VOFI-223878 format. One record per atom (N, C-alpha, C): atom name; residue number from 1; x, y, z; residue in three letters. Coordinates in Angstrom, 1 decimal. Layout:
N
(CA NUM (X Y Z) Ala)
...
***
This chain:
100
(N 1 (0.8 -1.2 0.0) Unk)
(CA 1 (0.0 0.0 0.0) Unk)
(C 1 (0.9 1.3 0.0) Unk)
(N 2 (2.1 1.2 0.5) Unk)
(CA 2 (3.0 2.3 0.6) Unk)
(C 2 (3.4 2.8 -0.8) Unk)
(N 3 (2.9 4.0 -1.2) Unk)
(CA 3 (3.2 4.6 -2.5) Unk)
(C 3 (4.2 5.7 -2.4) Unk)
(N 4 (4.9 5.8 -1.3) Unk)
(CA 4 (5.8 6.9 -1.0) Unk)
(C 4 (5.2 8.2 -0.5) Unk)
(N 5 (3.9 8.2 -0.3) Unk)
(CA 5 (3.2 9.4 0.2) Unk)
(C 5 (2.7 9.1 1.6) Unk)
(N 6 (2.5 10.1 2.3) Unk)
(CA 6 (1.9 10.0 3.7) Unk)
(C 6 (0.5 10.4 3.6) Unk)
(N 7 (-0.3 9.8 4.4) Unk)
(CA 7 (-1.7 10.2 4.6) Unk)
(C 7 (-1.8 11.2 5.7) Unk)
(N 8 (-2.5 12.3 5.5) Unk)
(CA 8 (-2.7 13.2 6.6) Unk)
(C 8 (-4.1 13.0 7.2) Unk)
(N 9 (-4.2 12.8 8.5) Unk)
(CA 9 (-5.5 12.7 9.2) Unk)
(C 9 (-5.6 13.8 10.1) Unk)
(N 10 (-6.8 14.5 10.0) Unk)
(CA 10 (-7.1 15.7 10.9) Unk)
(C 10 (-8.0 15.2 12.0) Unk)
(N 11 (-7.4 15.3 13.2) Unk)
(CA 11 (-8.2 14.9 14.4) Unk)
(C 11 (-7.8 13.6 15.0) Unk)
(N 12 (-7.5 13.6 16.3) Unk)
(CA 12 (-7.1 12.4 16.9) Unk)
(C 12 (-8.2 11.9 17.9) Unk)
(N 13 (-9.5 11.9 17.4) Unk)
(CA 13 (-10.6 11.3 18.1) Unk)
(C 13 (-10.6 9.9 17.8) Unk)
(N 14 (-11.7 9.2 18.1) Unk)
(CA 14 (-11.7 7.8 17.9) Unk)
(C 14 (-11.5 7.4 16.4) Unk)
(N 15 (-12.1 8.0 15.5) Unk)
(CA 15 (-12.0 7.7 14.1) Unk)
(C 15 (-10.6 8.0 13.6) Unk)
(N 16 (-10.0 9.2 13.9) Unk)
(CA 16 (-8.7 9.6 13.5) Unk)
(C 16 (-7.7 8.7 14.0) Unk)
(N 17 (-7.7 8.4 15.3) Unk)
(CA 17 (-6.7 7.4 15.8) Unk)
(C 17 (-6.8 6.0 15.2) Unk)
(N 18 (-8.1 5.5 15.1) Unk)
(CA 18 (-8.3 4.2 14.5) Unk)
(C 18 (-7.7 4.1 13.1) Unk)
(N 19 (-8.0 5.1 12.3) Unk)
(CA 19 (-7.5 5.2 10.9) Unk)
(C 19 (-6.0 5.3 10.8) Unk)
(N 20 (-5.4 6.1 11.7) Unk)
(CA 20 (-4.0 6.3 11.7) Unk)
(C 20 (-3.3 5.0 12.1) Unk)
(N 21 (-3.8 4.3 13.1) Unk)
(CA 21 (-3.2 3.0 13.6) Unk)
(C 21 (-3.4 1.9 12.5) Unk)
(N 22 (-4.5 1.9 11.9) Unk)
(CA 22 (-4.8 0.9 10.9) Unk)
(C 22 (-3.8 1.0 9.7) Unk)
(N 23 (-3.6 2.3 9.2) Unk)
(CA 23 (-2.6 2.5 8.1) Unk)
(C 23 (-1.2 2.3 8.6) Unk)
(N 24 (-0.9 2.8 9.8) Unk)
(CA 24 (0.5 2.6 10.3) Unk)
(C 24 (0.9 1.2 10.5) Unk)
(N 25 (0.0 0.4 11.0) Unk)
(CA 25 (0.3 -1.0 11.2) Unk)
(C 25 (0.6 -1.8 9.9) Unk)
(N 26 (0.2 -1.2 8.8) Unk)
(CA 26 (0.4 -1.7 7.4) Unk)
(C 26 (1.6 -1.0 6.8) Unk)
(N 27 (2.4 -0.3 7.6) Unk)
(CA 27 (3.7 0.4 7.2) Unk)
(C 27 (3.4 1.5 6.2) Unk)
(N 28 (2.2 2.1 6.4) Unk)
(CA 28 (1.9 3.3 5.5) Unk)
(C 28 (2.1 4.5 6.4) Unk)
(N 29 (3.0 5.4 6.0) Unk)
(CA 29 (3.3 6.6 6.8) Unk)
(C 29 (2.1 7.5 7.0) Unk)
(N 30 (1.9 8.0 8.2) Unk)
(CA 30 (0.7 8.9 8.5) Unk)
(C 30 (1.2 10.1 9.2) Unk)
(N 31 (0.5 11.2 8.9) Unk)
(CA 31 (0.7 12.5 9.7) Unk)
(C 31 (-0.6 12.7 10.3) Unk)
(N 32 (-0.6 12.7 11.7) Unk)
(CA 32 (-1.8 13.0 12.5) Unk)
(C 32 (-1.7 14.4 13.1) Unk)
(N 33 (-2.8 15.1 12.9) Unk)
(CA 33 (-2.8 16.6 13.3) Unk)
(C 33 (-4.0 16.7 14.3) Unk)
(N 34 (-3.8 17.3 15.5) Unk)
(CA 34 (-4.9 17.6 16.4) Unk)
(C 34 (-4.5 18.8 17.2) Unk)
(N 35 (-5.5 19.6 17.7) Unk)
(CA 35 (-5.3 20.7 18.4) Unk)
(C 35 (-4.9 20.4 19.9) Unk)
(N 36 (-5.2 19.2 20.3) Unk)
(CA 36 (-4.8 18.7 21.7) Unk)
(C 36 (-3.7 17.7 21.5) Unk)
(N 37 (-2.9 17.6 22.6) Unk)
(CA 37 (-1.9 16.5 22.6) Unk)
(C 37 (-2.3 15.3 23.4) Unk)
(N 38 (-3.6 15.2 23.6) Unk)
(CA 38 (-4.2 14.1 24.3) Unk)
(C 38 (-5.4 13.7 23.6) Unk)
(N 39 (-5.8 12.4 23.9) Unk)
(CA 39 (-7.1 11.8 23.4) Unk)
(C 39 (-8.0 11.7 24.6) Unk)
(N 40 (-9.2 12.2 24.5) Unk)
(CA 40 (-10.2 12.1 25.6) Unk)
(C 40 (-11.1 10.9 25.3) Unk)
(N 41 (-11.2 10.0 26.3) Unk)
(CA 41 (-12.1 8.9 26.2) Unk)
(C 41 (-13.4 9.3 26.7) Unk)
(N 42 (-14.3 9.8 25.8) Unk)
(CA 42 (-15.5 10.4 26.1) Unk)
(C 42 (-16.6 9.5 26.7) Unk)
(N 43 (-16.6 8.2 26.4) Unk)
(CA 43 (-17.7 7.3 27.1) Unk)
(C 43 (-17.6 7.3 28.6) Unk)
(N 44 (-16.5 7.6 29.2) Unk)
(CA 44 (-16.4 7.6 30.6) Unk)
(C 44 (-16.7 8.9 31.3) Unk)
(N 45 (-16.8 10.0 30.5) Unk)
(CA 45 (-17.1 11.3 31.1) Unk)
(C 45 (-18.4 11.4 32.0) Unk)
(N 46 (-19.4 10.7 31.5) Unk)
(CA 46 (-20.6 10.8 32.3) Unk)
(C 46 (-20.5 10.1 33.6) Unk)
(N 47 (-19.8 9.0 33.7) Unk)
(CA 47 (-19.5 8.4 34.9) Unk)
(C 47 (-18.7 9.2 35.9) Unk)
(N 48 (-17.7 9.9 35.3) Unk)
(CA 48 (-16.9 10.7 36.2) Unk)
(C 48 (-17.7 12.0 36.7) Unk)
(N 49 (-18.7 12.4 35.9) Unk)
(CA 49 (-19.4 13.5 36.4) Unk)
(C 49 (-20.4 13.2 37.5) Unk)
(N 50 (-20.6 12.0 37.8) Unk)
(CA 50 (-21.6 11.7 38.9) Unk)
(C 50 (-21.0 11.0 40.1) Unk)
(N 51 (-19.6 10.8 40.1) Unk)
(CA 51 (-19.0 10.3 41.3) Unk)
(C 51 (-19.0 11.3 42.4) Unk)
(N 52 (-18.9 10.8 43.6) Unk)
(CA 52 (-18.9 11.7 44.8) Unk)
(C 52 (-17.6 12.5 44.8) Unk)
(N 53 (-17.8 13.7 45.5) Unk)
(CA 53 (-16.6 14.6 45.6) Unk)
(C 53 (-15.5 14.0 46.4) Unk)
(N 54 (-15.7 13.2 47.4) Unk)
(CA 54 (-14.7 12.6 48.1) Unk)
(C 54 (-13.9 11.6 47.3) Unk)
(N 55 (-14.6 10.8 46.5) Unk)
(CA 55 (-13.9 9.8 45.6) Unk)
(C 55 (-13.2 10.6 44.6) Unk)
(N 56 (-13.7 11.6 44.0) Unk)
(CA 56 (-13.1 12.4 43.0) Unk)
(C 56 (-11.8 13.0 43.5) Unk)
(N 57 (-11.8 13.5 44.8) Unk)
(CA 57 (-10.6 14.1 45.4) Unk)
(C 57 (-9.5 13.0 45.5) Unk)
(N 58 (-9.8 11.7 45.7) Unk)
(CA 58 (-8.8 10.7 45.9) Unk)
(C 58 (-8.4 10.0 44.6) Unk)
(N 59 (-9.0 10.3 43.4) Unk)
(CA 59 (-8.6 9.7 42.2) Unk)
(C 59 (-7.9 10.7 41.3) Unk)
(N 60 (-7.1 10.2 40.4) Unk)
(CA 60 (-6.5 11.0 39.4) Unk)
(C 60 (-7.4 10.9 38.1) Unk)
(N 61 (-8.5 11.7 38.1) Unk)
(CA 61 (-9.5 11.6 37.0) Unk)
(C 61 (-9.0 11.9 35.7) Unk)
(N 62 (-8.0 12.8 35.6) Unk)
(CA 62 (-7.4 13.2 34.3) Unk)
(C 62 (-6.8 11.9 33.6) Unk)
(N 63 (-6.2 11.0 34.4) Unk)
(CA 63 (-5.5 9.9 33.8) Unk)
(C 63 (-6.5 8.8 33.5) Unk)
(N 64 (-7.7 8.9 34.0) Unk)
(CA 64 (-8.8 8.0 33.6) Unk)
(C 64 (-9.5 8.3 32.3) Unk)
(N 65 (-9.6 9.6 32.0) Unk)
(CA 65 (-10.3 10.0 30.9) Unk)
(C 65 (-9.5 10.6 29.7) Unk)
(N 66 (-8.2 10.8 29.9) Unk)
(CA 66 (-7.4 11.3 28.8) Unk)
(C 66 (-6.0 10.6 28.7) Unk)
(N 67 (-5.6 10.5 27.5) Unk)
(CA 67 (-4.4 9.7 27.3) Unk)
(C 67 (-3.5 10.5 26.3) Unk)
(N 68 (-2.2 10.7 26.6) Unk)
(CA 68 (-1.3 11.4 25.7) Unk)
(C 68 (-1.2 10.7 24.4) Unk)
(N 69 (-1.4 11.4 23.3) Unk)
(CA 69 (-1.3 10.8 22.0) Unk)
(C 69 (0.0 10.2 21.7) Unk)
(N 70 (1.1 10.8 22.2) Unk)
(CA 70 (2.4 10.2 22.0) Unk)
(C 70 (2.5 8.8 22.6) Unk)
(N 71 (1.8 8.5 23.7) Unk)
(CA 71 (1.8 7.1 24.2) Unk)
(C 71 (1.0 6.2 23.3) Unk)
(N 72 (-0.1 6.7 22.8) Unk)
(CA 72 (-1.0 5.8 21.9) Unk)
(C 72 (-0.3 5.4 20.6) Unk)
(N 73 (0.5 6.3 20.0) Unk)
(CA 73 (1.1 6.0 18.7) Unk)
(C 73 (2.5 5.6 18.8) Unk)
(N 74 (3.0 5.4 20.0) Unk)
(CA 74 (4.5 5.1 20.2) Unk)
(C 74 (4.8 3.8 19.4) Unk)
(N 75 (5.9 3.9 18.7) Unk)
(CA 75 (6.4 2.8 17.9) Unk)
(C 75 (5.8 2.6 16.6) Unk)
(N 76 (4.8 3.4 16.2) Unk)
(CA 76 (4.1 3.3 14.9) Unk)
(C 76 (4.7 4.4 14.0) Unk)
(N 77 (4.7 4.2 12.7) Unk)
(CA 77 (5.1 5.2 11.7) Unk)
(C 77 (4.1 6.4 11.6) Unk)
(N 78 (3.8 7.1 12.7) Unk)
(CA 78 (2.9 8.2 12.7) Unk)
(C 78 (3.6 9.4 13.2) Unk)
(N 79 (3.6 10.4 12.4) Unk)
(CA 79 (4.1 11.7 12.9) Unk)
(C 79 (3.0 12.5 13.4) Unk)
(N 80 (3.1 13.0 14.7) Unk)
(CA 80 (2.0 13.8 15.3) Unk)
(C 80 (2.4 15.2 15.3) Unk)
(N 81 (1.4 16.1 14.8) Unk)
(CA 81 (1.6 17.5 14.9) Unk)
(C 81 (0.6 18.1 15.8) Unk)
(N 82 (1.0 18.7 16.9) Unk)
(CA 82 (0.1 19.3 17.8) Unk)
(C 82 (-0.1 20.8 17.4) Unk)
(N 83 (-1.3 20.9 16.7) Unk)
(CA 83 (-1.6 22.3 16.2) Unk)
(C 83 (-3.0 22.3 15.7) Unk)
(N 84 (-3.5 23.5 15.5) Unk)
(CA 84 (-4.9 23.7 15.1) Unk)
(C 84 (-5.0 23.9 13.6) Unk)
(N 85 (-5.9 23.2 12.9) Unk)
(CA 85 (-6.2 23.4 11.5) Unk)
(C 85 (-7.0 24.6 11.4) Unk)
(N 86 (-6.6 25.6 10.5) Unk)
(CA 86 (-7.3 26.8 10.3) Unk)
(C 86 (-7.9 26.9 8.9) Unk)
(N 87 (-7.4 26.1 7.9) Unk)
(CA 87 (-7.9 26.1 6.6) Unk)
(C 87 (-7.5 24.8 5.9) Unk)
(N 88 (-8.3 24.4 4.9) Unk)
(CA 88 (-8.1 23.3 4.1) Unk)
(C 88 (-8.3 23.7 2.6) Unk)
(N 89 (-7.3 23.6 1.8) Unk)
(CA 89 (-7.4 23.8 0.4) Unk)
(C 89 (-7.3 22.5 -0.4) Unk)
(N 90 (-8.5 22.0 -0.8) Unk)
(CA 90 (-8.6 20.7 -1.4) Unk)
(C 90 (-8.0 20.8 -2.9) Unk)
(N 91 (-8.1 21.9 -3.5) Unk)
(CA 91 (-7.5 22.0 -4.9) Unk)
(C 91 (-6.0 21.9 -4.9) Unk)
(N 92 (-5.4 22.6 -4.0) Unk)
(CA 92 (-3.9 22.5 -3.9) Unk)
(C 92 (-3.4 21.4 -2.9) Unk)
(N 93 (-4.3 20.7 -2.3) Unk)
(CA 93 (-4.0 19.7 -1.3) Unk)
(C 93 (-3.1 20.2 -0.2) Unk)
(N 94 (-3.5 21.3 0.4) Unk)
(CA 94 (-2.8 21.9 1.4) Unk)
(C 94 (-3.7 22.1 2.7) Unk)
(N 95 (-3.0 22.0 3.8) Unk)
(CA 95 (-3.6 22.1 5.1) Unk)
(C 95 (-2.9 23.3 5.8) Unk)
(N 96 (-3.6 24.3 6.2) Unk)
(CA 96 (-3.0 25.5 6.9) Unk)
(C 96 (-3.2 25.3 8.4) Unk)
(N 97 (-2.1 25.5 9.1) Unk)
(CA 97 (-2.1 25.3 10.6) Unk)
(C 97 (-1.9 26.6 11.3) Unk)
(N 98 (-2.5 26.8 12.5) Unk)
(CA 98 (-2.2 27.9 13.3) Unk)
(C 98 (-0.9 27.7 14.0) Unk)
(N 99 (0.0 28.8 13.9) Unk)
(CA 99 (1.3 28.6 14.6) Unk)
(C 99 (1.2 28.8 16.1) Unk)
(N 100 (2.0 28.0 16.8) Unk)
(CA 100 (2.0 28.2 18.3) Unk)
(C 100 (3.1 29.1 18.7) Unk)
***
């Protein structure tokens, strides 16, 4: 499948991560771009919102609901760019990013 080109995936949500990992495991180079450097596991957020305050104070809730993207893609041929997409030009095949 590798034709010498990288696939650019915008967004590291469930779909973006899944697509990036699928391609990368087949040795296809991927560039993954997201405005956050972490992935939020959204299905657990409602459970975290209803736990008691005392339990919340004793837990590291951040580590339960979010995961560093670098940890998730470690060892795969995925280049991660932590930046916000501000424009997509399909004719020129260009993605403009906000500089940090």
